N, C-alpha and C positions, 0 to 999 in steps of 0.2 A: 590598224585603226586609222581613220582619216585624220584624227587630231594629232597623230604622231608623224604625219607626213613631213618630209623635207620641203622647204620652200625656196624659191629664188630670193636673192638679196633684194629684189625689186618688189616683192609681194607686200611687205609691211609698209614701205614708203608710198606705194601706189594706193594702198588701202587708206593710209592716213590722209592723203590728198583728197581721195574720193569722199571720205568721212567729213573732211573739212568743207568740201563743196556742198555736201548734204546739209551740214549745220548752217552754212551761209544761206542756202536757199530757204531752209526752214525759218531762220531768223528774219529773212527778208519778207517772207510771206506773213510773218507775225508783226511786220512793221518796224523791225529792228535790224535793218541791213548793215548799219555801222557795227553793231555788236557781232553780227555774222561775219563781217570782214575780219574782225579781230580773231574770231574762232578759226576762220580759215587760215589766217596768218600763223596762228599757233600750231595748227596741224601741219602746215608746210614746214615750219621749223622742226617739228617732230620727224617729218619725213627726211629732211636734210640731215638731221642728227643721226638717224639710223643709217643713212647712206655713208656718212663720213666716219662712222664708227669703225669701219674697215676691219682691222685685226683684233678688235676688242672681243674677247670671248663672250662677255655679257651682252653686248650689242648684237653679235651674231646669233646668240641664243634667242634673244628677243625677236630678232628678225625672222628666225626660222631656218636660216641656212647654216647654222653651226650647231645644230641639235645633236646630242648624244644621250646615252642612257642617264648619265649624271645630271645633265641639264633637264631632262624630262622629269626626274625626281624633284629637282629644285622647283620646276614649274608647277608640279602637282602640289607640293607643299605651299608654295606661294598662293596658288589658287585657293587652297583650303583656308589659309590665314585670311585672305581677302574675303572669303565667304563668311568667316566668323566675325570679322570686323563689321562688314555690312549688316549682318544679322543683328548684332548688338546695337548698331547705330539705328537701324529701322525700329527696333523695339523701344529704344530710349526715346527716339523722336515721337513715336506713337504715344508713349506714356506722357511725355511732355505736353503734347497736343491735348490729351485728355485732361491734364491738370489745369490747362488754360480754358477749359470749358468748351473745347472744340471737338469735332467728331473723330479726329485722328487721321483723316484723309490727307494725303495720298498714301500714308504709311500702312493703312489697313490692307489695301490691295497689294502693295509691295511685299508685305509680310506674308500674305496668302500665296502669292506667286512663288516666293522663296520657299515657303514650307511645302507647297505642293510639288515643286520641282525637286526638292530634296527627297521626299517620299517616293516620287516616281523614279528618281535615279537609283535609290536603294533597291526598289523592286526590279528595275531593268538590269542593274548590275548583278543582282542575286540570281535572276533567271538565266543570265548569260554565262554564269560560272558553274 
């Protein structure tokens, strides 16, 4: 599966720098180039950190060049925990917005996208097995 592919040690740092450039450009378009510069700087620090991680098993696993079956399971569980935390946070933020007399936006569409993607994933994974 393409998600399990090994990556070069340069993949994650280059992605981080590209994402930082995108954030900077988006912030600049919105009139906040200074904030975009900070975002870009943080992403460059992330890139440098992943490159300097060298022999660290954790950094190599996050970068993608040190993946094995054990790290793939760790990644799967971490992804599931992250999904659970984000789901609970989106629901809590939605309910909070309702208690303040507001519509619940943008949490309405975030919750809908999350729920639909979960159901679609269940269907897709069930059909494939």
